[in-house]
VMD Tcl script that builds the backbone (N, CA, C; Angstrom):
set m [mol new atoms 141]
animate dup $m
set s [atomselect $m all]
$s set {name element resname resid chain x y z} {
  {N N UNK 1 A 0.849 -1.164 0.000}
  {CA C UNK 1 A 0.000 0.000 0.000}
  {C C UNK 1 A 0.902 1.236 0.000}
  {N N UNK 2 A 0.599 2.159 -0.886}
  {CA C UNK 2 A 1.344 3.413 -0.951}
  {C C UNK 2 A 0.406 4.557 -0.607}
  {N N UNK 3 A 0.975 5.571 0.004}
  {CA C UNK 3 A 0.182 6.747 0.363}
  {C C UNK 3 A 0.959 7.974 -0.087}
  {N N UNK 4 A 0.279 8.845 -0.801}
  {CA C UNK 4 A 0.881 10.088 -1.246}
  {C C UNK 4 A 0.154 11.241 -0.574}
  {N N UNK 5 A 0.897 12.123 0.059}
  {CA C UNK 5 A 0.336 13.299 0.703}
  {C C UNK 5 A 0.832 14.518 -0.064}
  {N N UNK 6 A -0.077 15.241 -0.668}
  {CA C UNK 6 A 0.283 16.410 -1.458}
  {C C UNK 6 A 0.078 17.665 -0.621}
  {N N UNK 7 A 1.076 18.524 -0.621}
  {CA C UNK 7 A 1.031 19.778 0.136}
  {C C UNK 7 A 1.159 20.930 -0.853}
  {N N UNK 8 A 0.278 21.900 -0.750}
  {CA C UNK 8 A 0.341 23.083 -1.614}
  {C C UNK 8 A 1.607 23.881 -1.343}
  {N N UNK 9 A 2.060 24.582 -2.356}
  {CA C UNK 9 A 3.261 25.413 -2.214}
  {C C UNK 9 A 3.055 26.591 -1.272}
  {N N UNK 10 A 1.807 27.026 -1.101}
  {CA C UNK 10 A 1.569 28.198 -0.257}
  {C C UNK 10 A 1.556 27.875 1.241}
  {N N UNK 11 A 1.712 26.605 1.607}
  {CA C UNK 11 A 1.786 26.212 3.018}
  {C C UNK 11 A 3.214 26.485 3.515}
  {N N UNK 12 A 3.324 27.108 4.667}
  {CA C UNK 12 A 4.658 27.420 5.202}
  {C C UNK 12 A 5.389 26.140 5.621}
  {N N UNK 13 A 6.705 26.206 5.571}
  {CA C UNK 13 A 7.518 25.031 5.877}
  {C C UNK 13 A 7.341 24.537 7.310}
  {N N UNK 14 A 6.948 25.407 8.211}
  {CA C UNK 14 A 6.754 25.005 9.609}
  {C C UNK 14 A 5.576 24.055 9.783}
  {N N UNK 15 A 4.573 24.165 8.909}
  {CA C UNK 15 A 3.371 23.350 9.055}
  {C C UNK 15 A 3.430 22.027 8.298}
  {N N UNK 16 A 4.383 21.865 7.398}
  {CA C UNK 16 A 4.438 20.651 6.579}
  {C C UNK 16 A 4.596 19.382 7.425}
  {N N UNK 17 A 5.507 19.315 8.403}
  {CA C UNK 17 A 5.597 18.091 9.215}
  {C C UNK 17 A 4.312 17.794 9.998}
  {N N UNK 18 A 3.667 18.832 10.493}
  {CA C UNK 18 A 2.423 18.646 11.248}
  {C C UNK 18 A 1.312 18.130 10.338}
  {N N UNK 19 A 1.198 18.713 9.158}
  {CA C UNK 19 A 0.155 18.295 8.220}
  {C C UNK 19 A 0.376 16.852 7.774}
  {N N UNK 20 A 1.602 16.509 7.433}
  {CA C UNK 20 A 1.863 15.146 6.965}
  {C C UNK 20 A 1.693 14.117 8.080}
  {N N UNK 21 A 2.060 14.475 9.303}
  {CA C UNK 21 A 1.877 13.551 10.423}
  {C C UNK 21 A 0.392 13.295 10.680}
  {N N UNK 22 A -0.402 14.350 10.684}
  {CA C UNK 22 A -1.836 14.172 10.915}
  {C C UNK 22 A -2.494 13.413 9.761}
  {N N UNK 23 A -2.066 13.670 8.538}
  {CA C UNK 23 A -2.640 12.962 7.393}
  {C C UNK 23 A -2.303 11.476 7.440}
  {N N UNK 24 A -1.068 11.143 7.787}
  {CA C UNK 24 A -0.703 9.729 7.842}
  {C C UNK 24 A -1.410 9.012 8.991}
  {N N UNK 25 A -1.581 9.678 10.129}
  {CA C UNK 25 A -2.314 9.063 11.244}
  {C C UNK 25 A -3.789 8.872 10.909}
  {N N UNK 26 A -4.377 9.835 10.196}
  {CA C UNK 26 A -5.776 9.703 9.795}
  {C C UNK 26 A -5.953 8.544 8.817}
  {N N UNK 27 A -5.012 8.385 7.901}
  {CA C UNK 27 A -5.078 7.267 6.961}
  {C C UNK 27 A -4.919 5.941 7.695}
  {N N UNK 28 A -3.965 5.866 8.607}
  {CA C UNK 28 A -3.766 4.637 9.378}
  {C C UNK 28 A -5.017 4.293 10.187}
  {N N UNK 29 A -5.613 5.293 10.823}
  {CA C UNK 29 A -6.810 5.047 11.628}
  {C C UNK 29 A -7.961 4.554 10.755}
  {N N UNK 30 A -8.053 5.091 9.547}
  {CA C UNK 30 A -9.120 4.694 8.631}
  {C C UNK 30 A -8.885 3.289 8.081}
  {N N UNK 31 A -7.633 2.915 7.840}
  {CA C UNK 31 A -7.313 1.633 7.221}
  {C C UNK 31 A -6.979 0.537 8.224}
  {N N UNK 32 A -6.930 0.844 9.503}
  {CA C UNK 32 A -6.497 -0.111 10.524}
  {C C UNK 32 A -7.262 -1.433 10.509}
  {N N UNK 33 A -8.594 -1.439 10.333}
  {CA C UNK 33 A -9.286 -2.748 10.345}
  {C C UNK 33 A -8.859 -3.678 9.212}
  {N N UNK 34 A -8.296 -3.153 8.139}
  {CA C UNK 34 A -7.904 -3.978 7.001}
  {C C UNK 34 A -6.432 -4.358 7.028}
  {N N UNK 35 A -5.680 -3.959 8.059}
  {CA C UNK 35 A -4.251 -4.222 8.114}
  {C C UNK 35 A -3.907 -5.254 9.177}
  {N N UNK 36 A -2.870 -6.009 8.905}
  {CA C UNK 36 A -2.357 -6.993 9.858}
  {C C UNK 36 A -0.887 -6.666 10.098}
  {N N UNK 37 A -0.485 -6.610 11.343}
  {CA C UNK 37 A 0.928 -6.426 11.664}
  {C C UNK 37 A 1.332 -7.552 12.595}
  {N N UNK 38 A 2.269 -8.363 12.146}
  {CA C UNK 38 A 2.752 -9.465 12.969}
  {C C UNK 38 A 3.764 -8.933 13.969}
  {N N UNK 39 A 3.795 -9.459 15.171}
  {CA C UNK 39 A 4.754 -8.979 16.166}
  {C C UNK 39 A 6.195 -9.102 15.671}
  {N N UNK 40 A 6.962 -8.052 15.857}
  {CA C UNK 40 A 8.346 -8.051 15.444}
  {C C UNK 40 A 8.578 -7.547 14.039}
  {N N UNK 41 A 7.514 -7.343 13.263}
  {CA C UNK 41 A 7.655 -6.835 11.896}
  {C C UNK 41 A 7.252 -5.369 11.867}
  {N N UNK 42 A 7.884 -4.616 10.997}
  {CA C UNK 42 A 7.513 -3.209 10.853}
  {C C UNK 42 A 6.621 -2.985 9.637}
  {N N UNK 43 A 6.512 -3.959 8.759}
  {CA C UNK 43 A 5.696 -3.808 7.560}
  {C C UNK 43 A 4.284 -4.346 7.805}
  {N N UNK 44 A 3.324 -3.688 7.215}
  {CA C UNK 44 A 1.932 -4.106 7.319}
  {C C UNK 44 A 1.543 -4.807 6.034}
  {N N UNK 45 A 0.588 -5.731 6.121}
  {CA C UNK 45 A 0.057 -6.382 4.934}
  {C C UNK 45 A -1.457 -6.335 4.984}
  {N N UNK 46 A -2.081 -6.376 3.810}
  {CA C UNK 46 A -3.543 -6.363 3.752}
  {C C UNK 46 A -4.090 -7.732 4.134}
  {N N UNK 47 A -5.292 -7.756 4.693}
  {CA C UNK 47 A -5.949 -9.025 5.032}
  {C C UNK 47 A -6.377 -9.733 3.783}
}
mol reanalyze $m
mol bondsrecalc $m
mol representation Tube
mol addrep $m
């Protein structure tokens, strides 16, 4: 699974890490029921 987060050029550099962190957490929260993570692995796989 790949995720692309697009940020407009008019967003200041200070907000880019905050925006991308919140976007990735929102995606993870939305997709969590469909993901499996085995203990000891860092990669997720689809069910």
